[in-house]
Biopython code that builds the backbone (N, CA, C, O; Angstrom):
import numpy as np
from Bio.PDB.StructureBuilder import StructureBuilder

atoms = [
    (1, "MET", "N", (0.644, -1.120, 0.049)),
    (1, "MET", "CA", (0.077, -0.031, 0.035)),
    (1, "MET", "C", (0.928, 1.126, -0.079)),
    (1, "MET", "O", (2.045, 1.164, 0.438)),
    (2, "LYS", "N", (0.388, 2.144, -0.795)),
    (2, "LYS", "CA", (1.346, 3.517, -0.935)),
    (2, "LYS", "C", (0.414, 4.538, -1.284)),
    (2, "LYS", "O", (-0.498, 4.423, -2.104)),
    (3, "ILE", "N", (0.703, 5.548, -0.605)),
    (3, "ILE", "CA", (-0.187, 6.947, -1.154)),
    (3, "ILE", "C", (0.914, 7.520, -1.998)),
    (3, "ILE", "O", (2.080, 7.616, -1.615)),
    (4, "GLN", "N", (0.473, 7.886, -3.149)),
    (4, "GLN", "CA", (1.230, 8.595, -4.183)),
    (4, "GLN", "C", (0.825, 10.221, -4.201)),
    (4, "GLN", "O", (-0.365, 10.524, -4.107)),
    (5, "ILE", "N", (1.690, 11.095, -4.304)),
    (5, "ILE", "CA", (1.534, 12.524, -4.228)),
    (5, "ILE", "C", (1.616, 13.034, -5.610)),
    (5, "ILE", "O", (2.631, 12.852, -6.281)),
    (6, "ASN", "N", (0.558, 13.684, -6.073)),
    (6, "ASN", "CA", (0.704, 14.052, -7.629)),
    (6, "ASN", "C", (0.685, 15.665, -7.471)),
    (6, "ASN", "O", (0.004, 16.275, -8.296)),
    (7, "LEU", "N", (1.253, 16.275, -6.657)),
    (7, "LEU", "CA", (1.395, 17.666, -6.504)),
    (7, "LEU", "C", (2.001, 18.253, -7.758)),
    (7, "LEU", "O", (1.571, 19.317, -8.202)),
    (8, "ASP", "N", (2.933, 17.631, -8.311)),
    (8, "ASP", "CA", (3.682, 18.134, -9.427)),
    (8, "ASP", "C", (2.757, 18.200, -10.762)),
    (8, "ASP", "O", (2.857, 18.993, -11.698)),
    (9, "VAL", "N", (1.892, 17.212, -10.597)),
    (9, "VAL", "CA", (0.765, 17.139, -11.905)),
    (9, "VAL", "C", (-0.153, 18.319, -11.823)),
    (9, "VAL", "O", (-0.411, 19.094, -12.743)),
    (10, "GLU", "N", (-0.644, 18.354, -10.513)),
    (10, "GLU", "CA", (-1.500, 19.659, -10.409)),
    (10, "GLU", "C", (-0.843, 21.058, -10.540)),
    (10, "GLU", "O", (-1.504, 21.999, -10.979)),
    (11, "MET", "N", (0.367, 21.196, -10.190)),
    (11, "MET", "CA", (1.186, 22.311, -10.493)),
    (11, "MET", "C", (1.421, 22.463, -11.928)),
    (11, "MET", "O", (1.560, 23.614, -12.343)),
    (12, "ALA", "N", (1.485, 21.546, -12.704)),
    (12, "ALA", "CA", (1.741, 21.561, -14.085)),
    (12, "ALA", "C", (0.487, 22.178, -14.874)),
    (12, "ALA", "O", (0.554, 23.131, -15.650)),
    (13, "LYS", "N", (-0.671, 21.459, -14.532)),
    (13, "LYS", "CA", (-1.861, 21.838, -14.835)),
    (13, "LYS", "C", (-2.131, 23.356, -14.793)),
    (13, "LYS", "O", (-2.756, 23.966, -15.660)),
    (14, "ASN", "N", (-1.633, 23.847, -13.777)),
    (14, "ASN", "CA", (-1.939, 25.277, -13.250)),
    (14, "ASN", "C", (-0.723, 26.318, -13.852)),
    (14, "ASN", "O", (-0.743, 27.542, -13.728)),
    (15, "LYS", "N", (0.248, 25.591, -14.476)),
    (15, "LYS", "CA", (1.401, 26.273, -14.905)),
    (15, "LYS", "C", (1.967, 27.124, -13.800)),
    (15, "LYS", "O", (2.240, 28.293, -14.070)),
    (16, "MET", "N", (2.189, 26.632, -12.496)),
    (16, "MET", "CA", (2.763, 27.141, -11.513)),
    (16, "MET", "C", (4.105, 26.584, -10.914)),
    (16, "MET", "O", (4.184, 25.358, -10.843)),
    (17, "SER", "N", (5.022, 27.229, -10.536)),
    (17, "SER", "CA", (6.250, 26.789, -9.951)),
    (17, "SER", "C", (6.172, 26.579, -8.428)),
    (17, "SER", "O", (5.423, 27.232, -7.702)),
    (18, "LEU", "N", (6.914, 25.724, -8.052)),
    (18, "LEU", "CA", (7.180, 25.508, -6.672)),
    (18, "LEU", "C", (7.097, 26.716, -5.829)),
    (18, "LEU", "O", (6.345, 26.863, -4.866)),
    (19, "LYS", "N", (8.107, 27.718, -6.377)),
    (19, "LYS", "CA", (8.308, 28.917, -5.538)),
    (19, "LYS", "C", (6.982, 29.719, -5.643)),
    (19, "LYS", "O", (6.551, 30.282, -4.637)),
    (20, "GLU", "N", (6.351, 29.788, -6.773)),
    (20, "GLU", "CA", (5.149, 30.564, -6.756)),
    (20, "GLU", "C", (3.981, 29.987, -5.935)),
    (20, "GLU", "O", (3.091, 30.729, -5.520)),
    (21, "LEU", "N", (3.986, 28.646, -5.699)),
    (21, "LEU", "CA", (3.022, 28.017, -4.733)),
    (21, "LEU", "C", (3.386, 28.357, -3.546)),
    (21, "LEU", "O", (2.542, 28.791, -2.762)),
    (22, "SER", "N", (4.654, 28.232, -3.199)),
    (22, "SER", "CA", (4.971, 28.394, -1.810)),
    (22, "SER", "C", (4.810, 29.913, -1.312)),
    (22, "SER", "O", (4.375, 30.124, -0.180)),
    (23, "GLN", "N", (5.115, 30.821, -2.049)),
    (23, "GLN", "CA", (4.648, 32.184, -1.934)),
    (23, "GLN", "C", (3.141, 32.558, -1.640)),
    (23, "GLN", "O", (2.690, 33.308, -0.775)),
    (24, "ASN", "N", (2.490, 31.813, -2.614)),
    (24, "ASN", "CA", (0.978, 32.043, -2.579)),
    (24, "ASN", "C", (0.295, 31.627, -1.284)),
    (24, "ASN", "O", (-0.583, 32.280, -0.721)),
    (25, "ILE", "N", (0.855, 30.335, -0.831)),
    (25, "ILE", "CA", (0.167, 29.864, 0.189)),
    (25, "ILE", "C", (0.779, 29.770, 1.598)),
    (25, "ILE", "O", (0.247, 29.203, 2.552)),
    (26, "GLY", "N", (2.127, 30.484, 1.604)),
    (26, "GLY", "CA", (2.659, 30.576, 2.983)),
    (26, "GLY", "C", (3.476, 29.327, 3.486)),
    (26, "GLY", "O", (3.716, 29.297, 4.693)),
    (27, "ILE", "N", (3.936, 28.282, 2.691)),
    (27, "ILE", "CA", (4.540, 27.257, 3.078)),
    (27, "ILE", "C", (5.844, 27.155, 2.519)),
    (27, "ILE", "O", (6.049, 27.558, 1.374)),
    (28, "SER", "N", (6.779, 26.636, 3.240)),
    (28, "SER", "CA", (8.297, 26.824, 2.865)),
    (28, "SER", "C", (8.511, 26.074, 1.431)),
    (28, "SER", "O", (7.910, 25.026, 1.195)),
    (29, "MET", "N", (9.276, 26.584, 0.619)),
    (29, "MET", "CA", (9.749, 25.785, -0.540)),
    (29, "MET", "C", (10.125, 24.258, -0.159)),
    (29, "MET", "O", (9.741, 23.240, -0.735)),
    (30, "THR", "N", (11.086, 24.381, 1.104)),
    (30, "THR", "CA", (11.506, 23.010, 1.482)),
    (30, "THR", "C", (10.444, 21.862, 1.835)),
    (30, "THR", "O", (10.569, 20.664, 1.578)),
    (31, "ASN", "N", (9.341, 22.508, 2.500)),
    (31, "ASN", "CA", (8.361, 21.565, 2.765)),
    (31, "ASN", "C", (7.503, 21.175, 1.600)),
    (31, "ASN", "O", (7.029, 20.045, 1.486)),
    (32, "LEU", "N", (7.323, 22.107, 0.773)),
    (32, "LEU", "CA", (6.682, 21.707, -0.393)),
    (32, "LEU", "C", (7.284, 20.709, -1.389)),
    (32, "LEU", "O", (6.665, 19.897, -2.077)),
    (33, "SER", "N", (8.548, 20.911, -1.339)),
    (33, "SER", "CA", (9.410, 19.959, -2.214)),
    (33, "SER", "C", (9.484, 18.628, -1.499)),
    (33, "SER", "O", (9.534, 17.625, -2.211)),
    (34, "LEU", "N", (9.498, 18.499, -0.287)),
    (34, "LEU", "CA", (9.494, 17.108, 0.334)),
    (34, "LEU", "C", (8.107, 16.608, 0.149)),
    (34, "LEU", "O", (8.032, 15.387, 0.017)),
    (35, "LEU", "N", (6.942, 17.304, 0.107)),
    (35, "LEU", "CA", (5.728, 16.882, 0.005)),
    (35, "LEU", "C", (5.541, 16.225, -1.520)),
    (35, "LEU", "O", (5.155, 15.079, -1.749)),
    (36, "LYS", "N", (5.920, 17.265, -2.532)),
    (36, "LYS", "CA", (6.074, 16.815, -3.943)),
    (36, "LYS", "C", (6.691, 15.702, -4.038)),
    (36, "LYS", "O", (6.083, 14.859, -4.698)),
    (37, "ASN", "N", (7.944, 15.307, -3.506)),
    (37, "ASN", "CA", (8.793, 14.291, -3.654)),
    (37, "ASN", "C", (8.348, 12.936, -2.918)),
    (37, "ASN", "O", (9.079, 11.948, -2.845)),
    (38, "GLY", "N", (7.243, 13.004, -2.459)),
    (38, "GLY", "CA", (6.762, 11.943, -1.284)),
    (38, "GLY", "C", (7.538, 11.574, -0.222)),
    (38, "GLY", "O", (7.458, 10.419, 0.196)),
    (39, "LYS", "N", (8.390, 12.489, 0.364)),
    (39, "LYS", "CA", (9.402, 12.233, 1.322)),
    (39, "LYS", "C", (8.576, 12.685, 2.842)),
    (39, "LYS", "O", (9.251, 12.992, 3.825)),
    (40, "VAL", "N", (7.440, 12.681, 2.875)),
    (40, "VAL", "CA", (6.685, 13.202, 4.162)),
    (40, "VAL", "C", (5.848, 11.991, 4.532)),
    (40, "VAL", "O", (5.511, 11.167, 3.681)),
    (41, "LYS", "N", (5.524, 11.895, 5.791)),
    (41, "LYS", "CA", (4.746, 10.679, 6.239)),
    (41, "LYS", "C", (3.455, 11.336, 6.791)),
    (41, "LYS", "O", (2.663, 10.599, 7.378)),
    (42, "ALA", "N", (3.152, 12.728, 6.650)),
    (42, "ALA", "CA", (1.862, 13.392, 7.159)),
    (42, "ALA", "C", (1.666, 14.600, 6.574)),
    (42, "ALA", "O", (2.684, 15.224, 6.274)),
    (43, "ILE", "N", (0.532, 15.119, 6.319)),
    (43, "ILE", "CA", (0.058, 16.475, 5.745)),
    (43, "ILE", "C", (-1.007, 17.054, 6.777)),
    (43, "ILE", "O", (-1.900, 16.333, 7.223)),
    (44, "ARG", "N", (-0.898, 18.107, 7.057)),
    (44, "ARG", "CA", (-1.922, 18.657, 7.697)),
    (44, "ARG", "C", (-3.011, 19.184, 6.810)),
    (44, "ARG", "O", (-2.825, 19.660, 5.690)),
    (45, "PHE", "N", (-4.195, 19.051, 7.433)),
    (45, "PHE", "CA", (-5.591, 19.312, 6.421)),
    (45, "PHE", "C", (-5.469, 20.857, 6.014)),
    (45, "PHE", "O", (-5.999, 21.273, 4.984)),
    (46, "SER", "N", (-4.689, 21.744, 6.940)),
    (46, "SER", "CA", (-4.684, 23.184, 6.570)),
    (46, "SER", "C", (-3.930, 23.324, 5.312)),
    (46, "SER", "O", (-4.265, 24.004, 4.342)),
    (47, "THR", "N", (-2.803, 22.552, 5.449)),
    (47, "THR", "CA", (-1.882, 22.793, 4.235)),
    (47, "THR", "C", (-2.528, 22.274, 2.947)),
    (47, "THR", "O", (-2.554, 22.935, 1.909)),
    (48, "LEU", "N", (-3.027, 21.094, 3.076)),
    (48, "LEU", "CA", (-3.846, 20.353, 1.973)),
    (48, "LEU", "C", (-4.856, 21.291, 1.494)),
    (48, "LEU", "O", (-4.915, 21.378, 0.267)),
    (49, "GLU", "N", (-5.643, 21.993, 2.146)),
    (49, "GLU", "CA", (-6.618, 22.759, 1.975)),
    (49, "GLU", "C", (-6.006, 24.224, 1.328)),
    (49, "GLU", "O", (-6.615, 24.755, 0.398)),
    (50, "ALA", "N", (-4.900, 24.769, 1.821)),
    (50, "ALA", "CA", (-4.376, 25.767, 1.160)),
    (50, "ALA", "C", (-3.823, 25.515, -0.330)),
    (50, "ALA", "O", (-3.907, 26.315, -1.263)),
    (51, "ILE", "N", (-3.272, 24.306, -0.356)),
    (51, "ILE", "CA", (-2.830, 23.606, -1.747)),
    (51, "ILE", "C", (-4.155, 23.504, -2.684)),
    (51, "ILE", "O", (-4.164, 23.987, -3.816)),
    (52, "CYS", "N", (-5.060, 22.962, -2.223)),
    (52, "CYS", "CA", (-6.414, 22.865, -3.121)),
    (52, "CYS", "C", (-6.884, 24.187, -3.455)),
    (52, "CYS", "O", (-7.220, 24.445, -4.611)),
    (53, "LYS", "N", (-6.932, 25.015, -2.563)),
    (53, "LYS", "CA", (-7.409, 26.217, -2.816)),
    (53, "LYS", "C", (-6.695, 27.095, -4.159)),
    (53, "LYS", "O", (-7.264, 27.573, -5.140)),
    (54, "GLU", "N", (-5.481, 27.102, -3.854)),
    (54, "GLU", "CA", (-4.343, 27.802, -4.805)),
    (54, "GLU", "C", (-4.653, 26.898, -6.192)),
    (54, "GLU", "O", (-4.976, 27.518, -7.205)),
    (55, "LEU", "N", (-4.559, 25.529, -6.230)),
    (55, "LEU", "CA", (-4.671, 25.027, -7.528)),
    (55, "LEU", "C", (-5.964, 24.647, -8.027)),
    (55, "LEU", "O", (-6.161, 24.035, -9.077)),
    (56, "SER", "N", (-6.925, 25.087, -7.129)),
    (56, "SER", "CA", (-8.172, 24.880, -7.664)),
    (56, "SER", "C", (-8.504, 23.447, -8.216)),
    (56, "SER", "O", (-8.846, 23.182, -9.368)),
    (57, "CYS", "N", (-8.315, 22.456, -7.025)),
    (57, "CYS", "CA", (-8.441, 20.772, -7.183)),
    (57, "CYS", "C", (-8.949, 20.471, -5.845)),
    (57, "CYS", "O", (-9.120, 21.215, -4.880)),
    (58, "GLN", "N", (-9.182, 19.047, -6.016)),
    (58, "GLN", "CA", (-9.669, 18.353, -4.886)),
    (58, "GLN", "C", (-8.454, 17.651, -4.038)),
    (58, "GLN", "O", (-7.365, 17.604, -4.610)),
    (59, "PRO", "N", (-8.548, 17.140, -2.810)),
    (59, "PRO", "CA", (-7.541, 16.494, -2.216)),
    (59, "PRO", "C", (-7.167, 15.165, -2.948)),
    (59, "PRO", "O", (-6.003, 14.777, -2.849)),
    (60, "GLY", "N", (-8.091, 14.419, -3.693)),
    (60, "GLY", "CA", (-8.062, 13.369, -4.389)),
    (60, "GLY", "C", (-7.338, 13.606, -5.548)),
    (60, "GLY", "O", (-6.898, 12.593, -6.092)),
    (61, "ASP", "N", (-7.095, 14.683, -6.076)),
    (61, "ASP", "CA", (-6.349, 14.999, -7.170)),
    (61, "ASP", "C", (-4.953, 15.041, -7.020)),
    (61, "ASP", "O", (-4.221, 14.925, -8.003)),
    (62, "ILE", "N", (-4.380, 15.242, -5.537)),
    (62, "ILE", "CA", (-3.122, 15.393, -5.150)),
    (62, "ILE", "C", (-2.706, 14.065, -4.495)),
    (62, "ILE", "O", (-1.573, 13.687, -4.793)),
    (63, "LEU", "N", (-3.429, 13.271, -3.640)),
    (63, "LEU", "CA", (-3.282, 12.179, -2.924)),
    (63, "LEU", "C", (-3.905, 11.129, -3.757)),
    (63, "LEU", "O", (-5.048, 11.294, -4.185)),
    (64, "GLU", "N", (-3.189, 9.998, -4.030)),
    (64, "GLU", "CA", (-3.787, 8.913, -4.578)),
    (64, "GLU", "C", (-3.344, 7.530, -4.086)),
    (64, "GLU", "O", (-2.145, 7.252, -4.066)),
    (65, "TYR", "N", (-4.211, 6.721, -3.718)),
    (65, "TYR", "CA", (-4.084, 5.355, -3.160)),
    (65, "TYR", "C", (-3.499, 4.442, -4.155)),
    (65, "TYR", "O", (-4.181, 4.248, -5.162)),
    (66, "VAL", "N", (-2.302, 3.813, -4.056)),
    (66, "VAL", "CA", (-1.889, 2.701, -5.012)),
    (66, "VAL", "C", (-1.624, 1.550, -4.277)),
    (66, "VAL", "O", (-0.757, 1.595, -3.404)),
    (67, "ASP", "N", (-2.350, 0.346, -4.536)),
    (67, "ASP", "CA", (-2.215, -0.796, -3.936)),
    (67, "ASP", "C", (-1.082, -1.598, -4.362)),
    (67, "ASP", "O", (-1.262, -2.111, -5.466)),
    (68, "THR", "N", (-0.007, -1.848, -3.833)),
    (68, "THR", "CA", (1.148, -2.319, -4.071)),
    (68, "THR", "C", (1.079, -3.888, -3.617)),
    (68, "THR", "O", (1.853, -4.724, -4.082)),
    (69, "ASP", "N", (0.287, -4.128, -2.867)),
    (69, "ASP", "CA", (0.194, -5.709, -2.157)),
    (69, "ASP", "C", (-0.288, -6.561, -3.288)),
    (69, "ASP", "O", (-1.368, -6.373, -3.848)),
    (70, "SER", "N", (0.496, -7.433, -3.575)),
    (70, "SER", "CA", (0.040, -8.708, -4.457)),
    (70, "SER", "C", (-0.352, -9.918, -3.823)),
    (70, "SER", "O", (0.545, -10.694, -3.494)),
    (71, "LYS", "N", (-1.635, -10.238, -3.575)),
    (71, "LYS", "CA", (-2.184, -11.388, -2.740)),
    (71, "LYS", "C", (-2.397, -12.327, -3.805)),
    (71, "LYS", "O", (-2.854, -13.444, -3.562)),
]
sb = StructureBuilder()
sb.init_structure("model")
sb.init_model(0)
sb.init_chain("A")
sb.init_seg("    ")
for serial, (resi, resn, name, xyz) in enumerate(atoms, 1):
    if name == "N":
        sb.init_residue(resn, " ", resi, " ")
    sb.init_atom(name, np.array(xyz, "f"), 0.0, 1.0, " ", f" {name:<3s}", serial, name[0])
structure = sb.get_structure()
């Protein structure tokens, strides 16, 4: 089981850079970069809300469940 982060896809759809998103929502570029690269274990709802508002998307557009278990 894995949660895939598609932040880069949504940013590309909106033609927005990491720096621009960071400035617009008040989250550091370092934290956004870690999120974008899937290197985080958690995300605050307030952060997710700010990202979704700025990119005009839904949380499901950014977070995707990928089943990696082969039973």
